[in-house]
N, C-alpha and C positions, 0 to 999 in steps of 0.2 A: 106428401105428394097426393093429389086427389085421385079418385077412381078413374076419372076421364083420362088423365095423363097416363095412368098405369095401363089402361086399355089400349091407348095409342102405341105405347112402347111395346106391349105384348104383340099387337098386330104387326108392328114393324119388324120385330124379331122373327115372328112366324113367317112373314112374307120373305124375309131374307133366307131362311132355311129352305122354303119352298123353291125359291129361285136357284139356290145352290144345288138342289136335288134334280133340277131339270137342265143342267148344263150338259154339253156334249161329253165332257170328261166323266161326269157322274154316270151317264148311260153306258159309256164305254167300260167303266169299272164294273158295272153290273153285268155286262155281257162277258167280260173277262173272267169274273168270278164264276159265272154259270158254266162257261165252256172250258175252263182251265184244264189243260191236258185231256180234253174229251175227244177231239178228233184222233183218228188213227195217226200215229207218229210217222210210220214209214209205210208207203204203199205204192203200187204201180197201177197203171191203167193205159188203155189205148183210146184214141179219139178219132172220130170221123169229122172232117172239116169240109164246109162249103165256103168257097171264096167268092166274094161278090165285087163287082165294079159297076158303078152307076145303077145300082139296085138290081143288077142281073147277075146270076151265078155264072162264073167263068171257068171254074174248075173245082175238083174235089181232091182231097188228100187224106192220108192216114198217118198219124204220128203216134209214137209210143213214149210214155213218160214215167218218171218215178220221182217221188217226193220224200224227203225226210225233214220234218219240221224241227227247228224253225227256219233253216236257211240253206237247204240243199234241194236242188230241183234240176232234173235233166230232161231234155226234150230231144228225142231222135226223130229226124225228119225222114220219113220212109222207113225201110227195114233197118232193124238194129245192126245187122251184119254189114250194112253199107258204111257205117261209121261217121255219118253226118249228124252232128248234134251240138247243142249248147248245154253248158253246165253252169248253173247259178250256184255259187258257194260263198258263204259269208256275205260280203258286200261287193262282189265282182261277178262278171259273167265271162266264161271262156268258150271260144268257138273252135270246133274241130271239123275237119274235112277229111274223109276217108281215114278216120281214126288218128289223124295227125293234127297237133295243135296249130291253130291259124292265127288267132289274135285274142285279146282280152280287153276289158274296160271296166270301169267302176259301175256298179248297178246294185242298189240295195233291194230291188224287187218289192215294191210296196204291195203289189197284188198278192204275192206269197205271204207277206206279213198279215194282211187283212183277212185272207181266207183260211188262216190256220196258224201261221207262224207266231202270231201275237199270243196264242194260248200256250205256247211253250217258251215265252219270255216273261219277265216280270212286267207288271202293269206300268211301272215307271219307265222302263226301257221302251215299252210299246208306245207310250205317249211321245217320248223323245223322237222315236223313229217316224211316227206319223207327222209330227210337226216339221221334222227335217224334210219330209216328202211333200210338204206344202199344204197339209190339212190343218185347218183351224179347229182344234178339238174343243174349244170353248163354246162354239156356236152349236145350238141344237134347235131344230124346228120340227113340228109335227105336221104331217101332210097326208093327203090321200093320193094313192097312185094305183091305177088298174084295179080298183075295187077293194083295196086293202089299206089299212092304217099303217103309216110308216113313220119312222124317226130318222131324220136326216142330220148327220154330223158334218158341219163345215159350211152350211149354206142356209140362208133364209128362203122362204117360199118365193118362187119365181127366179131365183138365181141358179142358173145352170152353167155358169162359167167358172166357178170356184171348184177346187178339189173337194169332193164330198162322198160320203158313204151313206147308203140308204139301208136301213134295217127294217124288217117286218117288226112292228111294234110288239106283237104277242110272242112270236117264236124267237126273236132277236137274230134271225138268219139275215145274212147280207143278201140283198136282192138287187142292188145296183151300186155301181161305183162310177163316178165321173172324175177323170183326172186329166189335167192339162199336160200335154207332151212338150209343148213350147208355147210361145206367145200366140201363135196362129193355128195351133193344132191341138185337138183334144180327143179323148177316147171315152165313149159311154158304154160301159159293160153291164149287161143285164142278165141276171142269173135266173133262168126260167124253170129249172127243174132240179130237184134234190132227191137223195135217198138217205135213209138212216145209215150211219156208219160209225162203228165203235160206240162211244158214248155220245157222239155228236151227229154230224151229218156231212155230206159231201155233195157239191154241185155236180149235176150230170148233163146240163145243157146251158150254154152261155152264148149270147149274141153280142157281137162287138160292133158298135157304130162309131165311125170316125168322122168327125165334123158333120154329124147329122145323117150320114149315109151308111147303110149296112155294109160292113166289110167282111165279116167272117162269122159263121155259126159253128160251134163246136159241140159235139155230143160224145160223152165219155162212156166207156164200156169196159168189161173185163177187169173190174177193180179187184186187186188182190192185196191183202195185208201182208207185210213182209217183216222179217226179224232184223234185217240189216239192209243198208243201202247197197245195191248190187254193183259190182265192177264188171263192165262188159269188155 
């Protein structure tokens, strides 16, 4: 085999390795290894909400929440003593009114997975859950957004219709998630502020855009690390 053929074969092999290292799954593995069990596993917080309709704020509210990664999340609407809450557990959500069970349905809560639950699951299970939620984890694109370099899993540049996760390229923090709710409905979640938390970080301000219009802004405060998931 002459030197020219050897050079072409080596170049082809190197290019294949480089392509493999820039897939969505390769980046996700890197993030998973970096943040594995780094976020606080159990914590509570409160949040102030601004609710919008047609780009105008129509009301405010306060919710109280508690999380246990990878799969428990409770949201109290109003005061905890009122007993109006939802509980996400495993792959279902349970609704309560005045502390009485009302209804339930299947819900694997991909947001809880992406924002921390994945770091308390194996990488293989994380991929399966993301794919089941409609994320094409094989696709990766590098883009610029609001003055920062980002890595987008699940979509090519210019595609805002597919399920996709945007990471800050340097810190690997999730800064945006776009997810289709159904054929004609989508949510664009933008994570605008963070604070260091345990060995990782936690978001403290999120804006939700539904079909291009601002629907809700959430600001989180009074974060407390807990030893166990509380029973109210």
